[in-house]
C-alpha positions as CSV (number, residue, x, y, z in Angstrom):
1,M,18.4,6.2,-37.8
2,T,18.4,2.8,-39.2
3,S,16.0,1.8,-42.0
4,Y,13.5,-0.8,-41.0
5,A,11.1,-2.8,-43.9
6,V,8.6,-3.7,-41.0
7,P,5.7,-0.8,-40.1
8,V,6.8,1.1,-37.0
9,V,4.0,1.8,-34.3
10,A,4.9,4.5,-31.8
11,F,3.8,4.8,-28.3
12,T,3.5,7.5,-26.0
13,G,2.2,8.3,-22.2
14,G,4.4,8.1,-19.1
15,G,4.8,9.9,-15.7
16,T,3.4,7.1,-13.8
17,G,3.2,3.4,-14.0
18,G,-0.4,3.9,-14.6
19,H,0.3,5.4,-17.9
20,I,3.2,3.0,-18.9
21,Y,2.2,-0.7,-18.2
22,P,-1.3,-0.8,-19.6
23,A,0.4,0.7,-23.1
24,L,3.0,-2.2,-22.3
25,A,0.1,-4.5,-22.4
26,V,-0.9,-3.4,-25.6
27,A,2.5,-3.3,-27.0
28,E,3.2,-6.9,-26.0
29,E,-0.1,-8.3,-27.8
30,L,0.7,-6.2,-30.8
31,S,4.2,-7.7,-31.3
32,A,2.6,-11.1,-30.8
33,L,-0.2,-10.4,-33.3
34,A,2.5,-9.0,-35.9
35,A,5.1,-12.0,-35.7
36,G,2.9,-14.0,-38.3
37,R,2.5,-10.8,-40.3
38,G,6.0,-9.7,-40.9
39,G,6.5,-8.2,-37.8
40,V,6.6,-4.6,-36.3
41,R,9.0,-2.5,-35.2
42,I,7.6,-0.4,-31.5
43,V,9.0,2.7,-30.4
44,W,8.4,4.8,-27.5
45,I,8.3,8.5,-26.7
46,G,8.3,9.5,-23.1
47,N,9.5,11.7,-20.5
48,E,13.8,12.2,-20.7
49,A,13.7,12.9,-17.2
50,G,11.2,10.5,-15.7
51,M,10.8,6.5,-14.6
52,D,9.6,6.0,-18.4
53,R,13.0,5.5,-19.9
54,G,14.0,2.5,-17.3
55,I,10.5,0.7,-17.4
56,V,10.3,1.2,-20.9
57,E,13.8,-0.2,-21.9
58,R,13.6,-3.1,-19.6
59,A,10.4,-4.1,-21.7
60,G,13.1,-4.3,-24.7
61,I,11.6,-1.1,-26.5
62,E,13.6,1.4,-27.9
63,F,13.0,4.9,-26.1
64,F,13.0,8.6,-27.2
65,G,12.9,11.0,-24.4
66,I,11.3,14.4,-25.0
67,P,10.9,17.3,-22.4
68,C,8.1,16.9,-20.5
69,G,6.0,20.0,-19.0
70,K,2.6,19.9,-17.0
71,F,-0.9,21.8,-17.2
72,R,-1.6,23.1,-13.9
73,R,-5.1,23.9,-12.5
74,D,-3.5,26.6,-10.4
75,L,-1.8,29.9,-10.9
76,S,1.8,29.0,-10.7
77,L,5.1,30.6,-12.2
78,K,5.9,27.0,-13.0
79,N,3.3,27.1,-15.6
80,L,5.2,29.5,-17.4
81,S,8.6,27.4,-17.3
82,D,6.6,24.4,-18.0
83,M,5.0,26.1,-21.3
84,F,8.7,26.3,-22.8
85,R,9.1,22.8,-22.2
86,I,6.1,21.6,-23.6
87,F,6.8,23.5,-26.9
88,S,10.3,22.0,-26.7
89,G,9.0,18.5,-26.3
90,Y,6.3,19.3,-29.5
91,F,9.5,20.1,-31.8
92,K,11.5,17.4,-30.7
93,A,8.7,14.6,-31.2
94,R,8.1,16.1,-34.4
95,K,11.7,15.5,-35.5
96,I,11.3,11.8,-33.9
97,L,8.3,11.1,-35.5
98,S,9.4,12.6,-38.8
99,A,12.3,10.8,-39.0
100,L,10.9,7.4,-37.8
101,K,7.5,7.7,-40.1
102,P,5.3,5.5,-37.7
103,A,2.3,4.1,-39.3
104,L,0.1,5.0,-36.0
105,L,1.2,6.6,-32.5
106,F,-0.8,5.0,-29.8
107,S,-1.2,7.2,-26.7
108,K,-1.6,6.2,-23.3
109,G,-2.1,9.4,-21.5
110,G,0.0,11.5,-19.0
111,F,1.3,14.9,-19.8
112,V,4.1,14.0,-21.9
113,S,1.8,12.3,-24.3
114,V,0.3,15.5,-25.4
115,P,3.1,17.1,-27.5
116,P,3.7,13.8,-29.6
117,C,-0.4,13.6,-30.5
118,Y,-0.1,17.2,-31.7
119,A,3.2,16.7,-33.9
120,A,1.5,13.4,-35.1
121,K,-1.3,15.0,-36.3
122,S,0.9,17.7,-38.0
123,L,2.3,15.0,-39.9
124,N,-0.9,13.2,-40.7
125,I,-0.1,10.5,-38.5
126,P,-3.1,8.3,-37.3
127,V,-3.3,8.6,-33.3
128,F,-5.2,6.4,-31.1
129,S,-5.4,7.2,-27.3
130,H,-7.0,5.1,-24.3
131,E,-8.0,6.3,-21.2
132,S,-8.1,4.1,-18.2
133,D,-10.0,6.2,-15.4
134,A,-13.7,6.4,-14.6
135,S,-13.4,10.1,-16.1
136,P,-10.9,11.5,-18.8
137,G,-7.9,13.5,-17.4
138,L,-7.1,17.1,-19.2
139,A,-4.2,15.2,-21.1
140,T,-6.2,12.6,-22.4
141,R,-9.0,15.3,-23.3
142,L,-6.5,17.2,-25.0
143,C,-5.3,14.2,-27.2
144,A,-8.6,13.5,-27.9
145,Q,-8.8,16.5,-30.0
146,V,-6.5,14.7,-32.7
147,A,-7.2,11.2,-32.2
148,Q,-9.0,8.9,-34.6
149,R,-10.0,6.1,-32.4
150,I,-10.6,6.7,-28.2
151,F,-10.8,3.9,-26.2
152,L,-12.4,3.7,-22.7
153,A,-12.2,1.5,-19.7
154,Y,-15.9,2.1,-18.9
155,A,-19.0,3.0,-21.1
156,S,-19.8,5.9,-18.5
157,T,-16.4,7.6,-19.0
158,A,-17.9,8.5,-22.5
159,K,-19.8,11.3,-20.8
160,G,-16.7,13.2,-20.2
161,F,-16.5,13.8,-23.9
162,P,-18.2,16.3,-26.0
163,K,-21.0,15.1,-28.8
164,R,-18.6,15.5,-31.6
165,L,-16.3,12.9,-30.1
166,Q,-18.6,10.5,-29.2
167,G,-18.4,8.4,-32.9
168,K,-14.5,8.0,-32.0
169,L,-15.5,6.4,-28.6
170,E,-14.9,2.7,-28.0
171,V,-15.2,1.0,-24.7
172,S,-12.2,-1.5,-24.1
173,G,-11.6,-2.4,-20.6
174,N,-8.2,-1.7,-19.3
175,P,-5.1,-3.4,-20.9
176,V,-3.3,-5.8,-18.2
177,M,0.1,-7.4,-19.2
178,R,0.2,-11.0,-19.6
179,A,2.5,-11.4,-16.6
180,V,-0.5,-10.7,-14.3
181,F,-2.3,-13.8,-15.3
182,S,0.9,-15.7,-15.1
183,G,0.4,-15.7,-11.0
184,D,0.0,-18.8,-9.3
185,A,-1.6,-18.9,-5.6
186,H,0.5,-21.7,-4.3
187,R,3.7,-20.2,-5.2
188,G,2.4,-16.8,-3.4
189,R,1.5,-18.7,0.0
190,Q,4.9,-20.8,-0.6
191,F,6.7,-17.3,-1.2
192,L,5.3,-16.3,2.6
193,G,5.6,-19.7,4.4
194,I,2.0,-19.8,5.3
195,D,-1.1,-22.4,5.0
196,T,-4.4,-22.0,3.3
197,E,-6.4,-22.1,6.8
198,K,-6.6,-18.3,6.9
199,P,-7.4,-15.7,4.2
200,L,-4.4,-13.5,2.9
201,I,-4.9,-9.9,2.7
202,L,-2.8,-7.8,0.5
203,F,-2.4,-4.2,1.5
204,L,-0.3,-2.3,-1.7
205,G,0.7,1.2,-1.2
206,G,2.5,1.6,-4.6
207,S,6.2,1.6,-5.2
208,Q,6.7,4.6,-3.6
209,G,4.3,3.8,-0.5
210,A,1.5,5.6,0.7
211,R,1.7,7.1,4.5
212,Q,-2.1,6.3,4.8
213,V,-2.3,2.9,3.8
214,N,0.7,2.0,5.7
215,E,-0.4,3.5,8.5
216,L,-3.9,1.6,8.6
217,A,-2.0,-1.9,7.3
218,R,0.1,-1.7,10.4
219,A,-3.3,-1.0,12.6
220,C,-5.1,-4.1,10.9
221,A,-1.9,-6.2,11.5
222,A,-2.1,-6.0,15.6
223,A,-6.1,-5.8,15.5
224,L,-6.2,-8.8,13.4
225,A,-3.7,-11.0,14.5
226,G,-4.1,-14.7,14.5
227,R,-7.1,-14.3,12.3
228,C,-5.4,-13.6,8.8
229,Y,-2.1,-13.0,7.2
230,I,-0.9,-9.9,5.9
231,A,1.5,-9.2,3.1
232,H,2.2,-5.5,2.9
233,Q,4.3,-3.8,0.1
234,T,5.3,-0.6,2.0
235,G,7.5,1.1,-0.6
236,E,11.2,1.6,-0.3
237,G,12.2,3.3,3.2
238,N,9.0,2.8,4.6
239,Q,9.6,-0.4,6.6
240,N,9.2,-0.5,10.4
241,P,12.6,-0.4,11.8
242,A,12.4,-4.2,13.3
243,A,10.5,-6.2,11.1
244,S,11.4,-9.0,13.5
245,E,8.6,-7.3,15.9
246,N,5.8,-7.6,13.4
247,P,2.8,-9.4,14.8
248,P,2.6,-13.2,13.6
249,G,1.3,-13.4,10.1
250,Y,2.2,-9.8,8.9
251,F,4.8,-9.6,6.4
252,T,6.4,-6.5,4.8
253,F,8.3,-5.8,1.9
254,P,9.5,-2.3,0.3
255,Y,8.7,-3.4,-2.9
256,L,7.4,-6.2,-4.8
257,H,8.5,-7.4,-8.6
258,G,7.7,-10.7,-10.0
259,E,6.3,-11.9,-6.5
260,L,3.4,-9.8,-6.5
261,H,1.6,-11.7,-9.4
262,D,2.0,-14.9,-7.1
263,L,0.5,-12.9,-3.8
264,R,-1.9,-11.1,-6.1
265,A,-3.4,-14.6,-7.2
266,A,-3.1,-16.0,-3.6
267,A,-4.8,-13.2,-2.1
268,D,-8.5,-13.4,-0.5
269,I,-8.6,-9.5,-0.4
270,M,-6.9,-6.3,-1.5
271,V,-6.7,-3.2,0.3
272,G,-5.1,-0.3,-1.4
273,R,-5.9,3.2,-3.3
274,A,-8.1,3.2,-6.4
275,G,-5.6,4.0,-9.4
276,A,-7.0,2.6,-12.4
277,G,-4.1,-0.2,-12.8
278,I,-4.2,-1.8,-9.7
279,I,-8.0,-2.0,-9.6
280,W,-8.3,-3.5,-12.9
281,E,-5.1,-6.1,-12.3
282,C,-7.1,-7.0,-9.1
283,A,-10.7,-7.5,-11.1
284,V,-9.2,-10.1,-13.7
285,R,-7.8,-12.0,-11.0
286,E,-11.2,-11.8,-9.0
287,I,-10.0,-10.5,-5.8
288,P,-12.5,-8.2,-3.7
289,M,-11.1,-4.9,-3.0
290,I,-11.2,-2.5,0.1
291,L,-10.3,0.8,-1.7
292,I,-8.7,4.2,-0.1
293,P,-8.9,6.5,-3.0
294,L,-6.4,9.2,-3.0
295,C,-8.5,12.3,-1.9
296,G,-8.1,16.4,-1.5
297,A,-7.3,19.2,-3.5
298,S,-4.2,17.8,-5.2
299,T,-6.1,15.3,-7.0
300,R,-8.9,15.7,-9.4
301,G,-10.7,13.1,-7.8
302,D,-10.1,10.3,-10.4
303,Q,-9.8,7.8,-7.8
304,V,-12.6,8.3,-6.1
305,L,-14.9,8.2,-8.8
306,N,-13.0,4.6,-9.9
307,A,-13.8,3.4,-6.2
308,D,-17.3,4.3,-6.6
309,L,-17.6,2.5,-9.9
310,F,-16.3,-0.7,-8.5
311,Q,-18.4,-0.2,-5.2
312,N,-21.8,0.2,-7.3
313,A,-20.8,-2.8,-9.3
314,G,-20.4,-4.6,-5.8
315,A,-16.6,-5.3,-6.6
316,A,-15.2,-3.3,-3.6
317,I,-15.9,-1.2,-0.4
318,S,-14.7,2.0,-1.0
319,L,-13.4,4.3,2.1
320,A,-12.7,7.6,1.0
321,G,-11.9,10.6,3.1
322,Q,-12.7,10.6,6.8
323,A,-14.2,7.2,6.4
324,A,-10.8,5.6,6.0
325,S,-10.5,4.9,9.6
326,A,-8.5,2.3,11.3
327,E,-11.6,1.6,13.4
328,R,-13.8,1.2,10.0
329,L,-11.0,-0.4,8.0
330,I,-10.7,-3.2,10.9
331,A,-14.4,-3.8,11.0
332,E,-14.8,-4.1,7.0
333,L,-11.8,-6.7,6.9
334,S,-13.2,-8.6,10.1
335,G,-16.7,-8.9,7.9
336,L,-15.1,-10.0,5.2
337,I,-12.9,-12.7,6.8
338,D,-15.8,-14.3,8.3
339,D,-18.2,-14.2,4.9
340,S,-16.8,-16.1,2.4
341,A,-19.8,-15.8,0.7
342,R,-19.5,-12.3,0.2
343,R,-16.0,-12.6,-0.8
344,Q,-17.0,-14.8,-3.6
345,A,-20.0,-12.5,-4.7
346,M,-17.3,-9.8,-4.9
347,S,-15.0,-11.8,-7.0
348,K,-17.8,-12.5,-9.3
349,A,-18.4,-8.9,-9.5
350,A,-15.2,-8.0,-10.1
351,M,-14.5,-10.4,-13.2
352,A,-17.9,-9.4,-14.5
353,L,-16.8,-5.6,-14.4
354,A,-13.3,-6.5,-16.1
355,G,-14.8,-8.5,-18.8
356,E,-12.9,-9.5,-22.0
357,A,-9.1,-8.7,-22.1
358,A,-8.8,-5.4,-23.4
359,A,-5.1,-5.8,-24.4
360,P,-5.8,-7.9,-27.4
361,R,-8.7,-5.7,-28.6
362,I,-7.0,-2.6,-28.7
363,A,-3.7,-4.5,-30.3
364,Q,-6.1,-6.2,-33.2
365,R,-7.7,-2.4,-33.9
366,I,-4.2,-1.1,-34.7
367,M,-3.2,-4.1,-36.5
368,Q,-6.4,-3.5,-38.6
369,S,-5.8,0.3,-39.0
370,L,-1.9,-0.6,-40.4
371,E,-3.5,-3.1,-42.7
372,Q,-5.8,-0.7,-44.0
373,G,-3.4,1.9,-44.5
374,G,-4.0,4.1,-41.2
375,K,-7.6,4.2,-41.5
376,S,-9.2,3.8,-38.0
């Protein structure tokens, strides 16, 4: 591998955008911070077979793939085959780290992050990790065992860690990429070709879409036609066959790229899932939210806890489980459409919850560690 004079910082994490984009935000700030101090080489260790490579390389970061296995809570034959992938991932990550000799490894979570963290520990490479959700996931709890510093989005998340790790915890908030702040409300409304007379509601079902959110959006579009505008990211292949038959003021998109930042800036209300990334990006843009958290046995309940935390702070309304009916959502939206003072209060609560920018703070901690020779 090519020899570099500048320090190397390795990042790991992936599986979903929620594990990748916050880490990219930290990498973005670290690059800017290091630019005036001789620079830094940033590399990424992620899933060799997943979505990780494409996102990371588009951000201009070197990517090294490793096999990825998942720790399942239920009894499954897949656990056996995945154990082989986990061990293989560990040894491959160790080989990569041995060659790169990074000064630090930053982990953003996801199961792919566990082997690199333990490989880094075996090589005496300092590990920093970050947890985005209100409760720590299994991967984060495993990585925390070998981490020197553990960043948390919320102070209440500390309850999910044992007493012996409490001294390593630091509440930082969730990292958000600079592009989120670049959104312009005027451009967002121009993109849709709408005026400012009626509120704009942004429905986000994720890049792959969420059937429940999509069905609720369509019900709301029919019921609230004429009272508001609705911009709806449906996910690829989930648009109505005849978009021309949509109610007036209802706009659907399979996936929003750069336009999302402008639409988010223009939105008066966001309706969607309660993933850590999406709710934090809306919070920093001071958007009132109605959250429909992913529930059920297939989840660990993290979105429900995220939604509850935002609701208790006054920044969102949570409609979990059976509460997420079309009738209830239409009623809640109607109330917010008619009550601009309540929307304003929710906006202030969202911003108060988000607090200071997390990415620069974490990048500064990493830079301090580099300057102190790997000490946290």
